[in-house]
ZAMARPA-129138 format. One record per residue: residue number from 1; residue in three letters; x, y, z of N, C-alpha, C in turn. Coordinates in pm, whole numbers. Atoms other than C-alpha are relative to their C-alpha. Example, Ala and Ser with C-alpha at 12.3 -4.5 7.8 and 13.67 -1.06 7.14 Angstrom:
REM residues 2
1 ALA 89 -119 0 1230 -450 780 90 120 0;
2 SER -82 -119 -6 1367 -106 714 -77 109 73;
//
This chain:
REM residues 300
1 MET 86 -129 -25 -11 -15 -5 124 146 -28;
2 GLN -83 -118 -12 160 344 -101 -101 116 19;
3 LEU 106 -133 -4 46 691 -15 -91 81 -146;
4 ARG 20 -78 135 35 776 -378 -143 -74 -51;
5 GLN 155 107 17 -286 497 -426 -82 48 92;
6 LEU 108 -87 -68 -447 631 -138 -27 124 -28;
7 ARG 25 -135 48 -453 979 -272 -58 18 -104;
8 TYR 101 52 121 -581 831 -579 -110 -7 16;
9 PHE 131 74 -103 -851 630 -397 -98 127 71;
10 LEU 96 -83 -48 -945 946 -217 -21 115 -106;
11 ALA -7 -113 108 -917 1187 -514 -136 -38 -78;
12 VAL 96 72 45 -1182 946 -681 -125 14 46;
13 VAL 148 22 -93 -1447 905 -406 7 185 18;
14 GLU 60 -190 -33 -1439 1333 -381 -72 23 -141;
15 HIS 58 -26 100 -1502 1373 -717 -116 -97 -89;
16 GLY 85 29 64 -1682 1138 -811 50 -162 -131;
17 SER -82 75 126 -1473 974 -1133 125 18 -21;
18 PHE -93 -14 16 -1216 908 -1286 83 96 -96;
19 SER -4 -114 65 -1196 1176 -1539 32 140 113;
20 ARG -15 -114 -99 -1220 1458 -1275 132 -14 92;
21 ALA -96 1 -86 -1015 1299 -1034 179 7 -66;
22 ALA -109 16 72 -743 1274 -1269 9 136 -45;
23 GLU -47 -128 20 -755 1662 -1366 3 56 141;
24 GLU -28 -102 -175 -770 1780 -992 145 -35 -6;
25 LEU -166 35 -43 -418 1568 -965 102 -23 -134;
26 GLY -108 3 86 -261 1624 -1299 60 -136 -68;
27 ARG -6 145 70 -283 1256 -1389 -61 -55 -130;
28 THR 87 34 134 -389 1057 -1657 -96 -98 73;
29 GLN 119 103 -37 -714 832 -1632 73 -139 58;
30 GLN -74 127 -7 -496 529 -1658 94 -21 78;
31 ALA -85 -27 -43 -238 644 -1457 -86 -64 186;
32 LEU 113 7 -150 -540 663 -1148 -59 -150 25;
33 SER 82 98 38 -704 342 -1299 122 -129 62;
34 LYS -122 168 10 -351 92 -1265 41 64 158;
35 GLY -10 -45 -165 -274 299 -887 -79 -84 102;
36 ILE 94 65 -73 -588 179 -767 -41 -97 1;
37 GLN -46 121 20 -546 -135 -901 82 -94 82;
38 ALA -121 94 -59 -268 -242 -736 -50 18 114;
39 LEU 35 12 -151 -397 -122 -410 -103 -47 23;
40 GLU 94 83 -3 -712 -309 -465 97 -156 -2;
41 ASP -101 153 -1 -451 -625 -559 26 -35 170;
42 SER -128 57 -81 -265 -591 -257 -88 10 109;
43 LEU 81 60 -120 -565 -593 -4 -79 -110 -50;
44 GLY 110 87 19 -761 -807 -170 -114 7 -40;
45 VAL 134 -58 -5 -1078 -627 -187 -14 69 -150;
46 ARG 48 -84 73 -1281 -459 -464 -14 153 62;
47 LEU 28 -157 -105 -1293 -47 -307 -78 51 -102;
48 LEU 83 -112 111 -1484 120 -625 -30 -73 -98;
49 ASP 81 30 114 -1746 30 -839 37 61 -111;
50 ARG -61 -28 88 -1645 116 -1158 -123 39 -99;
51 ASN 62 -15 146 -1907 302 -1449 21 88 -48;
52 PRO -65 -82 117 -1874 479 -1745 35 114 40;
53 ARG -37 -126 -42 -1912 809 -1580 21 36 143;
54 THR 10 6 -91 -1907 727 -1210 86 -114 80;
55 ALA -33 120 -66 -1710 555 -946 -41 34 137;
56 THR 53 -3 -144 -1851 504 -592 68 -127 96;
57 PRO -88 69 -73 -1695 337 -302 -36 -132 34;
58 THR 60 128 -56 -1752 -32 -212 -32 -22 133;
59 VAL -25 30 -122 -1827 -175 139 151 -1 76;
60 PHE -166 -41 -11 -1447 -183 154 23 123 -25;
61 GLY -16 -195 -10 -1416 164 30 -23 86 57;
62 GLN 63 -117 -150 -1617 301 305 116 -43 107;
63 LEU -62 11 -124 -1416 106 567 186 85 -24;
64 LEU -118 -32 37 -1076 225 398 3 169 12;
65 LEU -14 -180 19 -1175 603 361 14 79 136;
66 GLY -54 -21 -116 -1131 697 747 149 -40 28;
67 PRO -113 18 -16 -814 531 774 83 66 -145;
68 ALA -77 -63 75 -712 675 443 50 152 14;
69 ARG -14 -166 -54 -826 1056 513 98 26 118;
70 ASN -57 -54 -105 -657 1042 873 152 -21 -31;
71 VAL -128 2 74 -310 935 684 55 109 -55;
72 ASP 1 -120 41 -360 1199 441 24 143 91;
73 VAL -12 -90 -119 -402 1443 714 132 49 39;
74 GLU -95 46 -54 -134 1324 916 140 78 -59;
75 LEU -127 8 131 135 1326 644 31 161 -58;
76 ARG -8 -157 40 28 1666 501 43 93 116;
77 GLY -71 -77 -105 106 1809 828 111 -10 55;
78 PHE -142 -12 -28 405 1678 883 37 52 -99;
79 GLY -94 -91 128 497 1827 527 -3 111 37;
80 GLU -4 -190 -67 389 2200 671 115 5 62;
81 ARG -121 -2 -98 592 2122 964 138 12 -22;
82 LEU -151 -50 62 883 2046 797 63 74 -94;
83 ASN -60 -107 92 887 2280 565 3 172 114;
84 GLU 7 -80 -97 827 2509 832 124 32 91;
85 MET -136 37 -72 1166 2399 997 96 13 -69;
86 LEU -83 20 78 1351 2373 693 7 145 -61;
87 GLY -17 -151 99 1241 2712 574 87 121 78;
88 VAL -111 -95 -63 1541 2884 767 59 84 -87;
89 GLN -62 -97 111 1641 3183 635 144 45 48;
90 HIS -176 -20 -25 1977 3231 849 8 -47 86;
91 GLY -7 128 -111 2109 3062 1131 138 -7 13;
92 HIS -131 65 -31 2473 2930 1286 15 -140 28;
93 VAL -58 155 -41 2593 2598 1294 146 -52 51;
94 ARG -154 63 -52 2856 2494 1490 37 -148 -50;
95 ILE 16 92 40 2987 2172 1324 120 -74 -10;
96 GLY -94 106 -24 3252 1903 1449 55 -91 -143;
97 ALA -4 115 69 3397 1649 1171 147 -30 -23;
98 SER -96 104 28 3635 1401 1129 91 58 -138;
99 PRO -24 -14 137 3912 1454 822 -85 -68 -99;
100 THR 38 77 132 3763 1227 600 -131 39 -22;
101 ALA 140 -88 11 3382 1367 680 19 87 -57;
102 ALA -10 -117 18 3500 1666 662 -6 29 -180;
103 GLY -43 2 134 3649 1602 290 -106 -43 -96;
104 LEU 75 59 59 3376 1434 166 -128 -1 50;
105 LEU 117 -49 14 3028 1450 269 -43 102 65;
106 LEU 66 -141 -38 3028 1763 483 29 130 -112;
107 ALA -13 -76 105 3153 1968 179 -125 -42 -90;
108 ASP 91 -45 53 2946 1859 -58 -162 12 88;
109 ALA 134 -29 -30 2619 1889 210 1 177 17;
110 VAL -41 -133 2 2781 2253 259 -81 76 -129;
111 GLY 35 -85 113 2738 2340 -106 -149 12 -16;
112 THR 164 -34 10 2387 2230 -115 -93 66 62;
113 LEU 62 -24 -73 2306 2367 209 6 204 -94;
114 LYS -61 -136 43 2475 2754 90 -118 -9 -131;
115 THR 96 -33 110 2234 2716 -237 -116 10 29;
116 ARG 159 -15 -38 1940 2675 -54 -49 128 77;
117 PHE 39 -70 -137 1988 2922 259 111 61 -23;
118 PRO -139 -135 3 2280 3163 169 46 50 116;
119 GLU 19 -79 -120 2216 3308 488 73 -47 100;
120 VAL -43 115 -111 2321 3002 699 125 48 -1;
121 THR -100 0 -36 2640 3066 846 92 -143 108;
122 LEU -42 83 -85 2890 2771 982 145 19 52;
123 THR -177 -24 -38 3210 2749 1163 20 -182 5;
124 VAL -37 137 15 3363 2388 1116 115 -31 37;
125 SER -112 29 -112 3608 2229 1404 14 -160 -82;
126 THR -28 111 -23 3814 1939 1307 64 -88 100;
127 GLY -73 30 -143 3935 1655 1526 -16 -158 -25;
128 ILE 45 128 -31 3939 1295 1603 -107 -56 76;
129 HIS 151 27 -45 3600 1081 1680 -5 21 164;
130 GLY -15 -52 -159 3671 1110 2070 -41 113 57;
131 SER -42 -121 -82 3764 1457 2094 -141 97 -75;
132 LEU 110 -47 13 3464 1534 1879 -100 -27 25;
133 LEU 86 38 -97 3233 1375 2087 3 53 145;
134 GLN -43 -70 -105 3348 1520 2404 -52 168 -39;
135 ALA 83 -130 35 3299 1882 2196 -135 -2 12;
136 LEU 137 12 19 2950 1787 2134 -78 -9 110;
137 VAL 84 -19 -90 2819 1718 2473 49 69 104;
138 GLY -3 -113 -59 3046 1992 2626 -35 130 -48;
139 GLY 102 -109 38 2792 2218 2417 137 95 -116;
140 ASP -105 -19 88 3151 2306 2170 -60 52 -103;
141 VAL 32 26 155 2957 2215 1850 -128 -75 47;
142 ASP 103 74 32 2592 2138 1755 -31 -134 -34;
143 LEU -8 106 5 2627 1876 1552 167 -81 -39;
144 CYS -137 56 16 2942 1592 1469 -47 -80 -109;
145 VAL 21 70 62 2994 1425 1174 119 -95 -31;
146 SER -101 36 -20 3284 1159 1195 -5 -157 -12;
147 VAL -29 158 -5 3420 813 1106 1 -56 146;
148 GLU -29 -5 -85 3400 614 1368 64 -133 36;
149 THR -66 70 -26 3675 488 1497 42 -66 109;
150 GLN 26 98 -116 3584 362 1848 -163 0 -15;
151 ASP 114 106 -14 3294 162 1909 -63 80 148;
152 THR 51 -121 -125 3136 463 2141 -177 -7 30;
153 GLU 176 -4 -57 2775 484 2313 -6 139 115;
154 MET 39 -70 -97 2684 795 2508 -159 -5 43;
155 GLU 180 3 -22 2343 825 2678 -80 111 -28;
156 ASN 82 -144 56 2231 1207 2578 53 -2 -103;
157 VAL -76 -65 174 2381 1197 2185 -70 -138 -83;
158 VAL 38 81 99 2187 1026 1922 102 -28 -106;
159 ARG -101 97 120 2383 826 1655 -112 17 -121;
160 GLU 47 -1 149 2268 872 1297 111 -69 -136;
161 VAL -112 72 119 2497 595 1025 -88 83 -102;
162 LEU 40 -93 154 2529 823 693 28 -101 -70;
163 CYS -27 78 126 2711 607 517 100 -91 52;
164 HIS -107 93 -35 3048 371 527 112 56 -46;
165 GLU -132 31 76 3428 394 477 45 -79 10;
166 ASP -37 110 21 3636 179 339 166 21 26;
167 TYR -149 -36 -66 3991 145 522 52 -161 -115;
168 ARG -99 108 109 4258 -66 260 113 32 55;
169 ILE -120 6 -34 4586 -132 309 97 75 -171;
170 ILE -31 -42 86 4739 101 32 141 20 14;
171 ALA -139 -40 62 5093 169 -183 6 47 -132;
172 ALA -48 -39 163 5251 298 -471 -19 -96 -87;
173 GLY 50 117 102 5130 172 -776 145 -30 -90;
174 SER -146 43 66 5546 126 -830 6 -107 117;
175 HIS -59 77 -115 5560 -101 -484 21 -126 -62;
176 PRO -26 170 77 5672 -454 -537 -143 -82 2;
177 LEU 99 112 -73 5344 -599 -375 -132 90 -137;
178 ALA 111 -90 107 5116 -322 -633 -23 -112 -137;
179 ARG 62 66 157 4906 -537 -907 18 -120 48;
180 ARG -40 143 -17 4962 -882 -767 -64 -85 113;
181 ALA 89 73 -97 4832 -1142 -543 87 -14 146;
182 VAL -24 -20 -130 4905 -1074 -149 -31 -94 81;
183 ARG 56 97 -125 4936 -1282 116 71 72 126;
184 ALA 17 -84 -103 4917 -1149 481 147 -39 14;
185 SER -112 30 15 5257 -1330 501 124 101 -58;
186 ASP -119 -109 111 5433 -1055 242 6 149 66;
187 LEU 18 -166 -50 5316 -765 468 119 20 161;
188 GLN -82 -36 -126 5538 -839 752 148 73 -24;
189 SER -114 -63 6 5869 -734 602 7 130 -80;
190 GLN 10 -146 56 5742 -390 450 35 99 85;
191 ARG -2 -38 -97 5796 -102 576 -130 77 -14;
192 TRP 113 -19 -18 5499 52 732 -16 172 58;
193 VAL 82 -129 -110 5351 416 835 -103 4 88;
194 ARG 158 34 -109 5119 379 1105 -52 126 44;
195 GLY 49 -123 -54 4871 623 1150 -53 25 125;
196 ARG 64 0 -161 4725 722 1478 -135 28 -21;
197 ASN 183 -40 -18 4383 748 1611 -76 -119 -94;
198 LEU 91 99 86 4277 464 1405 -93 -121 37;
199 GLY 115 91 -98 4097 274 1678 13 -100 -41;
200 VAL 44 152 6 3913 -44 1604 73 1 -144;
201 VAL -65 58 135 4048 -29 1235 142 -49 69;
202 GLU -85 41 -37 4388 -47 1410 38 -132 68;
203 GLN -29 113 -46 4328 -322 1654 -69 -132 -72;
204 ALA 66 99 91 4105 -498 1369 152 -58 -96;
205 PHE -107 7 67 4447 -484 1177 94 -113 96;
206 THR -86 54 -59 4640 -636 1477 -64 -127 24;
207 ASP 86 117 -22 4360 -910 1532 46 -67 -116;
208 SER -30 100 160 4412 -1023 1125 121 -92 20;
209 PHE -199 116 33 4815 -1141 1192 -71 -76 138;
210 SER 31 79 -123 4710 -1283 1542 -42 -132 14;
211 THR 82 124 49 4438 -1463 1387 62 -105 -97;
212 LEU -39 55 81 4645 -1602 1126 170 -39 14;
213 GLY -78 23 -94 4941 -1662 1405 126 48 -89;
214 LEU -169 -35 56 5210 -1428 1231 14 155 137;
215 GLN -55 -132 -106 5399 -1137 1405 -76 108 -66;
216 LEU 104 -166 8 5223 -746 1405 145 8 -95;
217 PRO -107 -87 63 5498 -559 1170 60 115 17;
218 ALA -23 -123 -90 5679 -281 1305 -28 82 -86;
219 ALA -22 -135 46 5615 54 1229 138 78 -45;
220 ALA -67 -55 23 5860 224 1058 15 184 52;
221 MET 41 -177 -20 5735 586 1109 -182 -14 88;
222 GLU 148 -15 -106 5440 676 1316 -63 180 -37;
223 THR 6 -133 -2 5230 1036 1197 -156 -35 40;
224 ASP 159 -25 40 4868 1193 1197 -17 69 -144;
225 SER 9 -114 133 4941 1421 914 -2 -135 -123;
226 LEU -6 20 105 4825 1303 595 69 6 -106;
227 GLU -60 -29 112 4984 1487 390 154 -97 -27;
228 PHE -103 79 -33 5326 1314 521 -22 -155 -80;
229 THR 23 117 125 5178 1015 429 -27 -55 -108;
230 ARG 19 25 177 5064 1041 111 146 23 -81;
231 GLU -140 -2 36 5424 1180 31 78 -164 18;
232 MET -76 150 -16 5568 844 181 -36 -114 -69;
233 LEU 15 69 100 5382 652 12 -8 10 -166;
234 LEU -26 -25 166 5408 801 -323 174 -25 -27;
235 ALA -173 -19 16 5806 800 -272 9 -207 -37;
236 GLY -36 103 71 5743 418 -341 24 -111 74;
237 ASP -64 115 -39 5852 193 -60 -81 -33 126;
238 CYS 64 -8 -91 5594 225 181 -156 -38 35;
239 LEU 151 54 -13 5240 57 311 -67 85 108;
240 CYS 87 -64 -176 4950 221 517 -129 -39 17;
241 ILE 124 23 -2 4617 177 612 -54 153 8;
242 LEU 58 -140 23 4412 466 499 -171 -24 -31;
243 PRO 146 8 52 4023 538 428 -11 12 -131;
244 THR -29 -54 120 4024 529 73 -58 103 -84;
245 ASP 55 -121 60 3818 811 27 121 141 17;
246 LEU -145 -106 -53 4127 1039 164 104 19 -124;
247 VAL -95 -10 135 4362 911 -150 -141 4 -139;
248 ALA 86 14 93 4050 882 -388 76 52 -137;
249 ARG -83 -42 103 4239 1094 -671 134 -84 -55;
250 GLU -91 100 31 4557 888 -632 -32 -113 -67;
251 LEU 33 192 59 4389 551 -682 -45 4 -125;
252 GLU 56 3 149 4200 691 -964 105 12 -60;
253 SER -91 -28 131 4499 796 -1159 110 -100 7;
254 GLY -97 100 19 4696 477 -1056 126 47 58;
255 LEU -173 -29 -62 5003 676 -858 -50 -68 111;
256 LEU -42 101 -161 4859 464 -515 -115 -91 -68;
257 VAL 67 106 26 4692 135 -536 -37 -101 134;
258 THR 24 121 -146 4490 -116 -244 123 -117 -84;
259 LEU -29 136 -28 4638 -436 -163 -106 -44 14;
260 GLU 97 130 -68 4419 -740 -202 48 -64 77;
261 VAL -84 126 -65 4492 -913 63 -118 -57 140;
262 PRO 149 70 -94 4201 -1170 240 22 47 148;
263 GLY 44 0 -110 4108 -1050 553 27 146 48;
264 PHE -68 -193 -44 4272 -641 585 -65 59 -85;
265 ARG 93 -131 61 3984 -455 460 -135 9 120;
266 TRP 82 -20 -136 3750 -290 726 -81 137 -44;
267 LEU 117 -95 36 3440 -99 681 -17 95 111;
268 ARG 87 -57 -137 3339 180 965 -74 139 -37;
269 PRO 135 -81 37 3028 363 985 68 150 -15;
270 ILE 20 -165 -44 3023 761 939 -114 53 24;
271 SER 136 -59 -75 2754 888 1188 2 121 -3;
272 LEU 24 -65 -51 2606 1175 1261 -55 -2 116;
273 TYR 88 -4 -141 2532 1285 1599 -32 116 23;
274 TYR 58 -130 -105 2376 1545 1823 -90 -17 144;
275 ARG 50 21 -99 2276 1592 2133 -144 -23 4;
276 ARG 197 4 16 1917 1433 2264 -73 136 104;
277 THR 76 -72 -81 1846 1711 2518 -14 131 -27;
278 THR 39 -96 65 1867 1976 2295 -6 14 -136;
279 PRO 15 53 104 1748 1880 1971 57 162 -121;
280 PRO -38 -125 104 1887 2072 1638 -94 115 -28;
281 GLY 58 -62 79 1777 2400 1555 -38 -12 -165;
282 PRO 62 7 175 1635 2543 1206 92 -6 -77;
283 ALA -101 -8 75 1949 2581 1064 60 -93 5;
284 ALA -26 149 -7 2109 2239 1190 -74 -99 -83;
285 LEU 66 100 87 1826 2084 1067 -20 6 -169;
286 ALA -62 9 142 1887 2205 709 86 -60 -17;
287 LEU -136 31 57 2232 2142 718 -15 -203 21;
288 ILE 25 199 -18 2135 1724 886 -76 -18 -173;
289 GLY 85 70 164 1878 1716 548 128 14 -103;
290 ALA -55 -12 106 2152 1831 332 175 -134 33;
291 LEU -79 169 -24 2411 1533 492 -53 -121 -41;
292 HIS 51 78 38 2145 1315 430 -13 -38 -145;
293 ALA -19 22 137 2134 1377 76 115 -5 -61;
294 ALA -159 54 26 2520 1345 28 29 -109 11;
295 ALA -41 134 6 2519 1053 193 -55 -101 -91;
296 HIS 88 74 114 2221 908 -43 30 -10 -130;
297 LEU -23 -19 108 2408 1046 -349 155 -110 25;
298 ARG -148 81 26 2744 865 -265 -18 -155 15;
299 ALA 33 105 9 2579 565 -162 -73 -84 -166;
300 ALA 55 48 95 2376 546 -519 124 -24 -130;
//
């Protein structure tokens, strides 16, 4: 049962014919007939008595009229309230974002937001997952969007998963292991740039070696700088775990590649967080809507 079908049914009952209902809705009579037929098929009963010039509800149609009208009224009311909430003309939003989320979802969402609501202003702060949540709880930001590098649940924080980030082993296209079948044991003797604050992914990397009875390779370098990591990878002899979106251009050009190693790929949620005790205001809701749209486009 679809809302469109219910509205077709209500229009035909209200106007007494398919032709007048179709004219009112701006649809063809054939579209209305097919929609109502599909509704009848899904319910297993005939809702309308169809005559050459009129259409009247059957006993089953009469039973459906009340619930259908209630659904229509409630959803129209919700639509009006939503438009009021999103009809923001100005406002300020403070948002915290992890580097991946800032460069991926947030940038696209802000572009959409500024097109619709140019008077809305933003303050964007970046940080790691744990510090962003602390800033949210402390009232320093209104929203945060972050790759979940930790499995964290906070009582007064609402979490919405927007999409997922793909963590892979990255190497230069010229690396000896590039574009060939790679085993976990091949990774042990390599030079590794170890990223900081990887949290769950770092533990999963360690567990992958432990499960296979292999020793964890030592890190030649540790850093929290993406720029440094990218340059070391491009130099040709290092490996690193990174979200693929952070090096998407280099992967597309072939300067960098992912190593296909069984058991060494990790998906982590990119989630939106806001305080339960202080629901987002109109400007923040508009940004949330733009984030939902950006996540949907990314998943398409």
